[in-house]
C-alpha positions as CSV (number, residue, x, y, z in Angstrom):
1,X,7.2,-19.1,28.5
2,X,9.7,-15.8,29.3
3,X,11.5,-16.5,26.0
4,X,8.4,-16.9,23.7
5,X,7.3,-14.1,24.9
6,X,10.5,-12.2,23.9
7,X,11.2,-13.6,20.6
8,X,7.5,-13.1,19.6
9,X,8.0,-9.3,20.7
10,X,11.0,-8.9,19.2
11,X,9.6,-10.6,16.3
12,X,6.5,-8.0,15.9
13,X,8.8,-5.1,16.2
14,X,10.5,-5.9,13.3
15,X,7.4,-6.4,11.4
16,X,6.1,-2.9,13.0
17,X,9.3,-1.4,11.3
18,X,9.0,-2.8,7.9
19,X,6.0,-1.0,7.8
20,X,7.2,2.6,7.5
21,X,7.4,3.8,3.5
22,X,4.7,4.5,1.8
23,X,3.2,4.2,-1.3
24,X,4.3,7.9,-2.1
25,X,8.1,6.4,-1.4
26,X,8.3,4.7,-4.6
27,X,6.7,7.3,-6.7
28,X,3.1,5.8,-6.6
29,X,-0.2,7.7,-5.9
30,X,-2.8,5.7,-4.0
31,X,-6.5,5.7,-3.7
32,X,-9.1,4.5,-2.2
33,X,-12.3,3.5,-3.4
34,X,-15.6,0.9,-2.9
35,X,-16.5,-1.5,-4.6
36,X,-19.3,-3.8,-4.5
37,X,-19.4,-3.0,-0.6
38,X,-15.3,-3.6,0.1
39,X,-12.7,-1.3,-0.2
40,X,-10.1,-1.6,-3.3
41,X,-6.1,0.1,-3.4
42,X,-5.3,1.5,-6.8
43,X,-1.9,2.4,-7.0
44,X,-0.7,4.2,-9.6
45,X,2.4,4.8,-11.1
46,X,3.6,8.0,-13.5
47,X,6.4,8.8,-15.4
48,X,9.2,11.8,-13.4
49,X,7.5,14.6,-14.6
50,X,4.3,13.1,-15.7
51,X,2.9,13.3,-11.7
52,X,0.8,15.9,-11.7
53,X,-1.1,15.4,-15.5
54,X,-4.5,13.8,-15.7
55,X,-4.7,10.5,-17.4
56,X,-7.4,7.9,-18.6
57,X,-8.0,5.1,-16.3
58,X,-8.8,2.2,-17.5
59,X,-10.5,-0.4,-15.3
60,X,-11.3,-4.1,-16.0
61,X,-13.4,-5.4,-13.3
62,X,-15.0,-8.9,-13.6
63,X,-17.4,-11.3,-11.2
């Protein structure tokens, strides 16, 4: 029983460490909005130097 707990603890610790990078670290901007009661994550990737320029956002939403 103890070995199972140790193995699970090590596995969970490795999963937590794997989640330390954010979208901004890879050049994405992250937005969240609500659509039909659900939270939707939006990632936007820009070229170098274009990060601060305003751009049109085209979304295709289907049922």
